[in-house]
N, C-alpha and C positions, 0 to 999 in steps of 0.2 A: 419574526422571520429572519431578521439579520443574525441573531444568535445561532439559529439553526444552520445557516450557511457557514458561519465561522466554525461551529462545532464539526460540521461535515468536512470542512477543509483540514482541520486539525486531525481528525480521525483518518482521513484519506492519506495525509502526509505521513502519519505514523505507520500506517499499513504499508506504504511504499518503502519506508525506511526499514521496517522490520523484515519485509520480504527480501530486500537486498542483502541484509545481514544473513538471513537464512540461506540465500543462494550462495554467498561466499563461504559460509560455514559448510554447506553441503559439498562444495567443490574443493574443500580443504585449503582455502585461502586464509580464513580466520580460525586459528586453532584454539583449543581450550574448552571444548564443550562436548557433550555427548552427541551433538549433531555433526561434529567435525568429520568429514570424509564420508558421510552417509548421503548418497546422491538423492534419496527420497526427499530430503529437506530442501534441496535445490528446486525440485518440482513444486513442492508446497510453497516455497518462497516466491517462485515465479507467479503462481496463481494469486497469492496474497498481494503481490506488487501490482498485478493487473487490476484486481478488485480495488485496491487503493487508488489507482489512477482513475478508474471510473468514478469512484466516490468523489475524488478531488475535482474532476472535470464537472460533474453534475452540481457540485456545491459552488463552484466558482463561475459558472456560466451566467450570462446576464439573464435576468428574468424577462419573460415575454410581456409585451405591452397588453393591457386588457383590451378585449374586443377582437383579438386575432386568433 
């Protein structure tokens, strides 16, 4: 179970990072890609970042004690 939490944390963090990159490319802060300046990528990046935060939160929260 420990490895599943670590894997979830890694996947969540990567989703947040990738979402932030997509946001910045969509708003034309990071140039050099087909996504640069296309606002749709900012929306997709925001959704991906939120999903990554949820996965990160769920994987890092403390497990409940048995019997509760």
